[in-house]
N, C-alpha and C positions, 0 to 999 in steps of 0.2 A: 258595187264598189266595196272593196274590203275596207274595214274599219280596224285600226289598231287600238285595242283597249289598254289602257295604262294600269298598272298595279296600284292599287291603293296603299299607301305607305305612310305611317306616321311613327317617327322616332319616339319611344315612350308610351305608345298606346293612343287611344282615341277618347276624346271627351266631348260631352255636350255641356254648354254653359259651365265650363271649367270643372265638371265632374267626370271623373274617369268612368268610361263604360267598357272599354277593353283595355286591359293593362298590357304592359310591354312583355308580360309572360303569357299573353293570350287567354287570360281569365276574363269572363264577362262579369262586371261588377255594377252595382248601384242601379239596377233596372228594377221598374216597378212590377212588371210581369214578363213572362217570357213565353212566346208561341213558337212551336216547331212544327213544321209541315214537310210532307214528303212531296217532292217536286212532281212525282208520277200520279199522286192521288190528291187532287185539289179540293176534295169533298171532305177531308178529314184533317184534324190537327189536335195537338196537345199543348195545353197552356199550364202554367204554373203561377201560383199566387201565394201571398201571405195575407191573412185576414186577422183583424184584431177586434177586440171589444172588451168591455168592463161589465162585471155583475150580470143582471139580466138584460140581454141586449140581442141585437142582430149583428153578427160579426160583419166587418166591412174592410174594404182594401184602402180605404183612406179616412180622413177626419170629418167627412161630410156624408158618411153613410152608404158609400158606393158598394154595390152588390156586383156579384159576377154576372156578366151578360153572356147568355146562352142564345145562339142564333135559332131562328125559326126553323121548322122542318128538320129538326135533328134529334139524334138519340145522343145522350151524354152519359159517360161513366165518369163519376166524380169520387175521387179518392182523397180523404183528408185525414191527417193526424192532428188532433186537437188536444191541447193542453190548457187546463184552468188551474191556477194556483193562487192561493190567498196571499196577503200581503207580509205574512210571517214565514211563508215558505213551508209551513208545517203540513198543510193540506193540500193535496194534488189529486186532479182527475185527468188522466190521459186516455184517450180513446182514439181507436181508428174507425172511421166511417166510409163505407163503400156503398155509394147510392147510384142508382140508374134512374135518369130523368129524360123524359120525352118533352119536346116542345113542339107544339102544333103550328099551323101557319099564321095563327093570330098571336102567337107569343105566350099562350097558356102553357105552364109547366105542369106535368103529372109525375109525381114520384112513383116509379115503377116497383122499387123495393130498396131496402137499406139493410146492410149487415153491419153490425157493431161489435168491435172487438175491445174489450176492456184491457188497457195496458197496465193501468195503475189506478187504484182507488184508495186513498187515505182520507176520505171526507168523514169528519165526526158524524156519529149516528144521530145527532140532533139536527143535522143539516142536510139538504137535498140540493144537488147540483145536476143539471141535465143539459144535454147537447142533442139538437134534433135538426134535420134539414128543414129549410125554410123556403117553400115555393109559393107562398100566398102574397107575394109583394107585386110590384108593377110587372108588366109584360116582359118577358125574356130575362127576369132577373132571379138569381139564385143565391142563397147564403145558408148560414146556420143560425138558429136561434139558441140562446143559452138562457138558462134560469139559475138563480140562487135563491134559496129559502132557508130560514132558520138561523140567519146570521146578518150582521151588518157589516162584517169585515169585507173589504175590497176583494173581489175575485177578478184576476187578470186572465184573458183568454187569448190564445194564439193558435192559428191553424195554418198548416202548410197543406195547400190544396193543389191537386192535379186534375185537370179536366180533359178527358178524351172525348172529341166530338166527331160526329159523322152525320153529313147531310143525307137524308133519306129520300129526297125527290129525284 
């Protein structure tokens, strides 16, 4: 029996709990993360995230230390643009990290390699700021660890991260 599907329509966009998710100009807004999939290839996806942290920290997607979840039995290409800036705005570290990570059936992550591109580095010579992939946490969890040394000034970190995942089973 044929079924007539009705078009989903909302004057002015769509909202969840009074927060606009799709605007009336077809812009996606106020989403915590975004996952895109190809309907022909269900074994792969790309997800986008914003991670944050202060000083020496593990960057997280929320205020409770949430890390990115990478599914078991996958190979993941993780590309992040990460910026650290002190509270005066005078010192900045901006890097692009491209990391390949495999995840086995038990959820154990293995970093296959990372390429780092320095975009800007205006860190005073008496200070050390670093960014590196973090694979040593709980099963199926990935993030970045940041360090700050040689200063007590607050360093604010933000990362825009894209994760391409393919299941290899």
